[in-house]
C-alpha positions as CSV (number, residue, x, y, z in Angstrom):
1,X,116.5,12.3,63.6
2,X,113.3,14.1,62.7
3,X,110.8,14.5,65.4
4,X,107.2,15.3,64.2
5,X,105.8,18.6,65.3
6,X,103.0,18.6,67.9
7,X,102.8,20.7,71.0
8,X,106.5,20.6,71.7
9,X,108.5,21.6,74.7
10,X,112.2,22.3,74.3
11,X,114.1,21.6,77.5
12,X,117.6,22.9,77.8
13,X,119.6,21.0,80.5
14,X,122.9,21.9,82.1
15,X,125.0,19.1,80.6
16,X,127.3,19.3,77.6
17,X,125.7,21.1,74.7
18,X,126.8,19.4,71.5
19,X,124.8,21.4,68.9
20,X,125.2,24.9,67.6
21,X,121.5,25.3,66.7
22,X,118.2,23.5,67.4
23,X,117.0,21.9,64.2
24,X,113.4,22.8,63.4
25,X,113.1,25.2,66.3
26,X,110.2,27.7,66.0
27,X,110.2,30.4,68.7
28,X,106.5,31.1,67.9
29,X,105.4,27.5,68.3
30,X,107.8,25.8,70.7
31,X,108.0,26.5,74.4
32,X,111.5,26.6,75.9
33,X,112.4,25.6,79.5
34,X,115.9,26.4,80.7
35,X,116.8,24.0,83.5
36,X,119.2,25.6,86.0
37,X,122.6,26.0,84.2
38,X,120.8,25.3,80.9
39,X,120.1,29.0,80.9
40,X,123.7,29.7,79.8
41,X,123.2,27.4,76.8
42,X,120.0,29.3,75.9
43,X,122.0,32.6,76.0
44,X,124.8,31.1,73.9
45,X,122.2,30.0,71.2
46,X,120.3,33.3,71.3
47,X,117.2,31.7,72.6
48,X,114.9,33.4,75.1
49,X,113.4,30.7,77.4
50,X,109.7,30.9,78.3
51,X,110.4,29.4,81.8
52,X,113.5,29.0,84.0
53,X,113.4,26.2,86.5
54,X,116.0,25.0,89.0
55,X,117.8,25.5,92.3
56,X,120.4,27.4,90.3
57,X,123.4,25.6,91.8
58,X,125.0,25.2,88.3
59,X,124.2,28.6,86.9
60,X,127.1,30.7,85.9
61,X,127.6,33.5,88.4
62,X,127.4,36.0,85.6
63,X,123.8,35.0,85.0
64,X,122.7,35.2,88.7
65,X,121.9,38.9,88.4
66,X,119.9,38.3,85.2
67,X,117.9,35.6,87.0
68,X,117.2,37.8,90.0
69,X,116.0,40.6,87.7
70,X,113.7,38.3,85.8
71,X,112.4,36.9,89.1
72,X,111.6,40.5,90.2
73,X,110.0,41.6,87.0
74,X,108.4,38.4,85.8
75,X,108.0,36.1,88.8
76,X,105.8,33.7,86.8
77,X,108.7,32.9,84.5
78,X,110.9,31.6,87.3
79,X,110.4,28.5,89.4
80,X,113.1,28.5,92.1
81,X,113.6,25.0,93.7
82,X,115.2,24.2,97.0
83,X,118.5,22.2,96.6
84,X,117.2,19.6,99.1
85,X,114.4,17.8,97.2
86,X,113.4,14.4,95.7
87,X,112.9,15.6,92.1
88,X,115.9,16.6,90.0
89,X,115.7,20.0,88.3
90,X,115.1,18.1,85.1
91,X,112.2,16.1,86.4
92,X,110.6,19.2,88.0
93,X,110.8,20.9,84.5
94,X,109.2,17.9,82.8
95,X,106.4,17.8,85.4
96,X,105.8,21.5,84.7
97,X,105.5,20.7,81.0
98,X,103.2,17.7,81.6
99,X,100.9,19.8,83.8
100,X,100.5,22.1,80.7
101,X,99.6,19.3,78.4
102,X,102.9,19.1,76.4
103,X,103.2,15.7,74.7
104,X,106.6,15.9,73.1
105,X,109.8,16.9,75.0
106,X,113.1,17.6,73.2
107,X,115.8,17.5,75.8
108,X,119.2,19.1,74.9
109,X,122.3,19.2,77.0
110,X,120.9,16.3,79.0
111,X,123.9,14.0,78.4
112,X,127.6,14.4,79.0
113,X,129.0,16.0,82.1
114,X,128.0,14.2,85.2
115,X,127.2,10.5,84.6
116,X,124.6,10.4,87.4
117,X,122.6,13.2,85.7
118,X,122.8,11.4,82.3
119,X,121.4,8.2,83.9
120,X,118.8,10.2,85.8
121,X,117.7,11.8,82.5
122,X,117.3,8.4,80.8
123,X,115.0,7.5,83.7
124,X,113.1,10.7,83.1
125,X,112.4,9.4,79.5
126,X,110.6,6.4,81.0
127,X,108.8,8.8,83.4
128,X,107.4,10.7,80.4
129,X,106.5,7.5,78.6
130,X,104.6,6.3,81.7
131,X,102.7,9.6,81.8
132,X,101.6,9.5,78.1
133,X,104.3,11.7,76.7
134,X,107.3,11.2,74.4
135,X,110.8,12.4,75.4
136,X,114.0,12.5,73.4
137,X,117.5,13.1,74.7
138,X,119.3,14.8,71.8
139,X,122.9,15.5,70.9
140,X,124.5,16.3,67.5
141,X,124.5,12.7,66.3
142,X,122.8,10.9,69.1
143,X,119.3,10.4,70.3
144,X,117.9,8.4,73.2
145,X,114.2,7.5,73.7
146,X,112.2,5.1,75.7
147,X,109.7,2.6,74.3
148,X,107.1,0.4,75.9
149,X,104.2,-1.6,74.4
150,X,104.7,-0.1,70.9
151,X,106.7,-0.2,67.7
152,X,109.3,2.4,66.9
153,X,109.9,2.7,63.1
154,X,113.0,4.3,61.7
155,X,113.5,5.9,58.3
156,X,115.3,4.0,55.5
157,X,117.6,7.0,55.2
158,X,119.1,6.5,58.7
159,X,122.6,5.1,59.0
160,X,124.8,4.2,61.9
161,X,124.0,2.1,65.0
162,X,121.0,1.4,67.2
163,X,121.4,0.0,70.7
164,X,118.7,-0.9,73.2
165,X,118.8,-1.7,76.9
166,X,116.0,-3.1,79.1
167,X,114.8,-0.6,81.7
168,X,113.1,-3.5,83.5
169,X,114.3,-6.8,84.7
170,X,113.0,-8.4,81.5
171,X,111.6,-6.9,78.3
172,X,110.4,-8.8,75.2
173,X,111.4,-7.2,71.9
174,X,111.5,-7.8,68.2
175,X,113.9,-6.1,65.8
176,X,113.3,-6.1,62.1
177,X,115.1,-4.9,59.0
178,X,118.4,-4.4,60.8
179,X,121.7,-6.3,60.7
180,X,120.9,-8.3,63.8
181,X,117.2,-9.2,63.9
182,X,115.3,-10.5,66.9
183,X,111.9,-12.1,67.2
184,X,110.1,-11.9,70.5
185,X,113.4,-12.1,72.3
186,X,113.7,-11.5,76.1
187,X,116.4,-8.9,76.9
188,X,117.4,-8.3,80.5
189,X,118.8,-5.4,82.5
190,X,122.0,-7.4,83.3
191,X,123.1,-8.5,79.8
192,X,123.8,-5.9,77.0
193,X,122.9,-8.1,74.0
194,X,121.1,-5.2,72.4
195,X,124.2,-3.1,71.9
196,X,125.5,-1.9,68.5
197,X,123.0,-3.1,66.0
198,X,123.2,-1.5,62.5
199,X,120.8,0.1,60.1
200,X,120.6,-1.5,56.7
201,X,120.8,0.7,53.6
202,X,117.4,1.4,52.2
203,X,115.6,-0.5,54.9
204,X,113.1,0.9,57.4
205,X,114.2,-0.6,60.7
206,X,111.8,-1.2,63.5
207,X,111.8,-2.1,67.2
208,X,108.7,-3.6,68.8
209,X,108.5,-3.8,72.6
210,X,106.0,-6.5,73.3
211,X,106.4,-6.2,77.1
212,X,108.6,-4.3,79.5
213,X,110.4,-1.1,78.6
214,X,113.6,-0.3,76.8
215,X,115.9,2.7,76.2
216,X,116.8,3.0,72.5
217,X,120.0,4.8,71.6
218,X,120.6,5.9,68.0
219,X,124.1,6.9,67.0
220,X,124.5,8.4,63.5
221,X,128.2,8.1,63.0
């Protein structure tokens, strides 16, 4: 899925990395945050992060010396967090980006691995939405985003499935130009009626969230 270029922040998490390169990445225009063990993914992709944030409990021991050296030489490029905290490392990284006026956050390696971290990162998407920003959890053929009080439109070239899940007790949504349309339908957070919708060939699908908030998952397989 193409994400339009604005002031973008690439956030590399410590989950499973399902890509071998970052589509559209521009080292001169994009700011990269490595979140804890995500530093290892940056090294594997040959990407030099602009900022490293975490309590470093998931960093490979082989990178510990590199972090310490960076912290000694460029202390402004390291934000070392205490393990005992309310914010996850990911949320702390997103708050760092919001404080610097980033609007679009592309989060890689934020899914897979520990399920609790995946769920927490989906909540982080809603945190970004509630703070006027857009966040995307990205894998090779999967993208998750949050939507609230808006219409999300999807290219006619997309194929595969779209699922949506209410992030509140009730959300009112409409789905158009997809296999299973809905019109101002109330979806709840305890019944998965929004799972496994399908894009229609040549049709620009759309999801409108009239009230509440939903997570939208696109699977291009």
